[in-house]
C-alpha positions as CSV (number, residue, x, y, z in Angstrom):
1,M,10.3,-4.1,96.7
2,V,7.1,-5.2,95.0
3,Y,7.2,-8.6,96.5
4,K,8.2,-9.8,100.0
5,S,10.2,-12.7,98.6
6,E,11.2,-14.4,95.4
7,A,9.3,-17.5,96.4
8,G,6.2,-15.3,97.1
9,R,6.5,-13.7,93.7
10,R,6.6,-17.1,92.0
11,E,3.6,-18.3,93.9
12,I,1.5,-15.3,92.9
13,L,2.5,-15.5,89.3
14,D,2.0,-19.3,89.1
15,H,-1.6,-18.7,90.3
16,Y,-2.1,-15.9,87.9
17,R,-0.9,-18.0,84.9
18,R,-3.3,-20.8,85.9
19,V,-6.1,-18.2,85.8
20,L,-5.0,-17.0,82.4
21,D,-4.9,-20.6,81.1
22,A,-8.6,-20.9,82.0
23,W,-9.6,-17.5,80.6
24,P,-13.3,-17.7,79.5
25,V,-12.8,-16.2,76.1
26,P,-10.0,-16.4,73.4
27,A,-7.2,-14.0,74.3
28,E,-3.9,-12.8,73.0
29,H,-1.0,-12.2,75.4
30,V,0.7,-9.0,74.3
31,R,3.8,-7.4,75.7
32,V,4.2,-3.7,75.1
33,P,7.6,-1.9,75.6
34,T,7.1,1.4,77.6
35,R,9.3,3.9,79.4
36,E,8.4,2.1,82.7
37,G,9.3,-1.3,81.3
38,E,7.4,-4.1,79.6
39,T,3.6,-4.0,80.1
40,F,1.5,-7.1,79.8
41,V,-1.9,-6.7,78.1
42,L,-4.6,-9.4,77.7
43,V,-6.5,-8.8,74.4
44,S,-9.9,-10.2,73.6
45,G,-12.8,-9.5,71.3
46,P,-13.3,-8.8,67.6
47,R,-10.4,-7.1,65.9
48,D,-12.7,-4.5,64.2
49,A,-14.7,-3.7,67.4
50,P,-14.3,-0.4,69.3
51,P,-11.3,-0.5,71.8
52,L,-12.0,-0.8,75.5
53,V,-9.1,-0.4,78.0
54,L,-9.4,-2.1,81.4
55,L,-7.3,-0.9,84.4
56,H,-7.5,-3.0,87.6
57,G,-6.9,-1.9,91.2
58,S,-4.0,-2.1,93.6
59,G,-2.9,-5.6,94.5
60,A,-4.5,-7.1,91.5
61,N,-4.0,-7.9,87.8
62,A,-6.1,-8.5,84.7
63,S,-7.6,-11.6,86.3
64,M,-10.1,-9.4,88.2
65,W,-12.0,-9.0,84.9
66,R,-12.6,-12.7,84.3
67,G,-16.3,-12.4,85.4
68,D,-16.9,-9.5,83.1
69,I,-14.9,-10.2,80.0
70,S,-17.4,-12.5,78.3
71,T,-19.9,-9.6,78.3
72,W,-17.6,-6.8,77.2
73,S,-15.6,-8.7,74.6
74,R,-18.8,-9.5,72.6
75,H,-19.0,-5.8,71.5
76,F,-15.5,-4.4,72.1
77,R,-11.9,-5.2,71.5
78,T,-10.8,-5.4,75.1
79,Y,-7.3,-4.6,76.4
80,A,-6.9,-5.7,80.0
81,V,-3.7,-4.0,81.1
82,D,-1.5,-5.3,84.0
83,L,-0.6,-2.1,85.8
84,V,3.2,-1.7,86.3
85,G,4.3,-2.1,89.9
86,E,1.4,-4.5,90.7
87,P,1.3,-8.3,91.1
88,G,0.9,-9.1,87.4
89,L,3.2,-9.7,84.4
90,S,4.2,-6.1,83.9
91,A,7.4,-4.4,85.0
92,P,7.8,-3.7,88.8
93,S,8.2,0.1,88.1
94,R,6.0,2.4,90.1
95,P,5.6,5.8,88.2
96,A,5.1,8.8,90.6
97,L,1.4,9.6,91.0
98,D,2.1,13.3,91.7
99,S,3.4,13.9,88.2
100,D,2.5,13.1,84.5
101,A,4.4,9.8,84.7
102,V,1.3,7.6,84.7
103,A,-0.1,9.4,81.7
104,L,3.2,9.1,79.8
105,W,3.2,5.3,80.6
106,L,-0.4,5.0,79.3
107,D,0.6,7.0,76.2
108,D,3.2,4.3,75.5
109,V,0.8,1.5,76.1
110,L,-1.9,2.9,73.8
111,D,0.7,3.8,71.1
112,G,2.2,0.3,71.3
113,L,-1.3,-1.2,70.8
114,G,-2.1,1.1,68.0
115,I,-5.0,2.8,69.8
116,A,-5.6,6.5,69.1
117,G,-8.5,6.7,71.6
118,A,-10.6,4.3,73.7
119,A,-13.3,3.9,76.3
120,F,-11.9,3.0,79.7
121,V,-13.3,0.8,82.5
122,A,-11.2,1.1,85.7
123,T,-11.4,0.5,89.4
124,S,-9.8,1.9,92.6
125,L,-6.1,2.7,91.8
126,G,-6.8,2.0,88.2
127,G,-9.8,4.3,88.4
128,W,-7.5,7.1,89.6
129,M,-5.1,6.4,86.7
130,A,-8.0,6.5,84.2
131,L,-9.3,9.7,85.7
132,D,-5.8,11.2,85.6
133,Y,-5.4,10.2,82.0
134,A,-8.8,11.6,81.0
135,V,-7.9,14.9,82.7
136,R,-4.5,15.1,80.9
137,R,-5.4,13.4,77.6
138,P,-9.2,14.1,77.1
139,E,-8.8,13.5,73.3
140,R,-7.8,9.9,73.9
141,V,-10.7,8.9,76.3
142,T,-14.1,8.5,74.7
143,R,-16.0,7.2,77.7
144,L,-15.1,6.6,81.3
145,A,-16.6,3.9,83.5
146,L,-15.2,4.1,87.0
147,I,-15.7,1.6,89.9
148,C,-14.9,2.9,93.4
149,P,-12.3,5.3,91.9
150,G,-9.6,6.9,94.0
151,G,-8.8,10.6,93.9
152,V,-12.4,12.0,94.3
153,G,-13.7,11.1,97.8
154,R,-11.6,11.1,100.9
155,Q,-9.2,8.2,101.2
156,K,-9.9,6.6,104.6
157,V,-7.2,5.4,107.0
158,G,-9.2,3.3,109.4
159,W,-8.9,0.2,107.3
160,I,-5.1,0.3,107.7
161,L,-5.5,0.1,111.5
162,K,-7.9,-2.9,111.1
163,A,-5.3,-4.6,108.9
164,L,-2.5,-4.0,111.3
165,L,-4.5,-5.2,114.3
166,T,-5.4,-8.5,112.6
167,R,-2.1,-9.1,110.8
168,P,-0.3,-10.8,113.8
169,F,-2.7,-13.7,113.6
170,G,-1.1,-15.0,110.4
171,G,-3.0,-16.2,107.3
172,G,-6.4,-16.0,109.1
173,G,-5.6,-12.4,110.0
174,V,-4.9,-11.5,106.4
175,R,-8.2,-13.1,105.5
176,E,-10.0,-11.1,108.1
177,S,-8.3,-7.9,106.9
178,A,-9.3,-8.6,103.3
179,M,-12.9,-9.2,104.3
180,A,-13.0,-5.9,106.3
181,V,-11.2,-3.8,103.8
182,A,-12.7,-5.0,100.5
183,G,-16.1,-5.9,101.9
184,L,-15.8,-9.5,100.7
185,D,-18.1,-12.3,102.1
186,G,-16.2,-15.3,103.2
187,E,-18.5,-17.8,101.5
188,R,-20.0,-15.9,98.6
189,D,-16.7,-14.4,97.4
190,R,-14.5,-17.3,98.3
191,Q,-12.6,-17.4,95.0
192,A,-11.8,-13.6,95.1
193,L,-11.0,-13.7,98.8
194,D,-8.5,-16.6,98.3
195,A,-6.7,-14.6,95.6
196,V,-6.6,-11.5,97.8
197,V,-5.2,-13.4,100.7
198,L,-2.5,-15.1,98.5
199,T,-1.5,-11.7,97.0
200,F,-1.2,-9.7,100.3
201,T,0.6,-12.5,102.0
202,H,3.5,-12.0,99.5
203,F,3.0,-8.5,98.0
204,N,3.9,-5.0,99.2
205,P,1.2,-2.5,98.0
206,R,1.8,1.1,97.2
207,R,1.3,3.1,100.4
208,E,1.2,6.7,99.3
209,R,-2.1,8.6,99.3
210,L,-3.7,9.2,95.9
211,P,-3.6,12.8,94.7
212,V,-7.1,14.4,94.8
213,F,-8.6,15.8,91.6
214,S,-9.8,19.4,91.9
215,D,-13.3,20.5,91.0
216,D,-11.9,22.3,88.0
217,A,-10.2,19.1,86.8
218,L,-13.4,17.1,87.2
219,G,-15.4,19.9,85.5
220,G,-13.2,19.7,82.5
221,L,-14.3,16.1,81.7
222,A,-16.4,16.4,78.5
223,M,-16.8,12.7,77.8
224,P,-19.7,10.6,79.3
225,V,-18.7,9.3,82.8
226,L,-20.3,6.5,84.8
227,V,-19.3,6.1,88.5
228,I,-20.3,3.0,90.5
229,A,-19.4,2.7,94.1
230,G,-20.5,0.8,97.3
231,D,-21.9,2.9,100.1
232,R,-20.0,0.8,102.6
233,D,-16.5,1.3,101.1
234,A,-14.0,1.0,103.9
235,M,-11.2,2.6,101.8
236,I,-12.7,5.6,100.1
237,D,-15.6,7.9,101.1
238,S,-17.9,6.8,98.4
239,R,-20.7,9.2,99.4
240,Q,-18.2,12.1,99.0
241,T,-17.2,10.6,95.6
242,A,-20.8,10.6,94.5
243,R,-21.5,14.2,95.7
244,R,-18.4,15.6,94.0
245,V,-19.0,13.8,90.7
246,R,-22.7,14.8,90.6
247,K,-21.7,18.4,91.3
248,S,-18.6,18.8,89.1
249,V,-18.6,16.3,86.2
250,P,-20.9,17.6,83.3
251,H,-22.0,14.3,81.8
252,A,-22.0,11.9,84.7
253,T,-24.1,9.1,85.9
254,V,-23.6,8.0,89.5
255,R,-24.8,4.7,91.1
256,L,-24.2,4.3,94.8
257,L,-24.9,0.6,95.6
258,P,-26.4,-0.1,99.0
259,Q,-24.7,-2.6,101.4
260,V,-21.7,-2.9,99.1
261,G,-18.0,-2.4,100.1
262,H,-14.9,-1.6,98.0
263,A,-15.1,-4.8,96.0
264,V,-17.9,-4.3,93.5
265,F,-19.2,-7.3,91.5
266,G,-22.0,-8.0,88.9
267,Q,-21.8,-4.7,87.0
268,A,-20.7,-6.0,83.6
269,G,-24.2,-5.5,82.1
270,P,-24.9,-2.0,83.3
271,I,-21.4,-0.9,82.3
272,A,-21.8,-2.5,78.8
273,E,-25.1,-0.5,78.4
274,F,-23.3,2.7,79.3
275,L,-20.4,1.9,76.9
276,R,-22.7,1.2,74.0
277,A,-25.1,4.1,74.6
């Protein structure tokens, strides 16, 4: 079950639709049929601009890009995809991560949108999916910008214990868990924190470990790659991510941000520079 209750599902999606109604740039709402079910894509930017596919993280949806989309959609035709099995407007299906199921789903999404190849910006679980796709379909990925991606550095388990210890204290416990896990500040990141608390009050995240990419798989990435991560990430060993990418990926730039956790903000400009280089 993706949601804990039908009422919770409605509350999350009502909030999401309000965010979409206030989207900062003109956008088309596109629904693409795929083998995993219907996939929702929020499309912005000039029709003749180069394509840019955006893949959000676990427990999120396309709304996570609202602070970045104004920058990216000036130069790109942006496709913010709601991952299947997450709290967005796509199907509740969860393709197996230890197979080619995610790549086949993304094949369907790109084919349905009429995209032969694109640059990707992706974070966390979405970063794992983008990396998996780049490994399996290198001809379809022109550039890869990854924010705290899974599948490279060690996936930590300590944050789960923190979450379980604080969960009995109700909504406040969920809030404390979100602050600890994502590295969010209660005042500075209030809007993002409110959304995370709402989501994880009613949503059941995927719990399996992300498969780890081999050095050979990373070494086969011929496209330019940018990796941005926080050095205080409670979910993923970002220092190991940085070391492995620097060692194995041929055309990689790595930025390890000091005093930053798993939630990384304010990188729209540097990512746009990388994408346009």
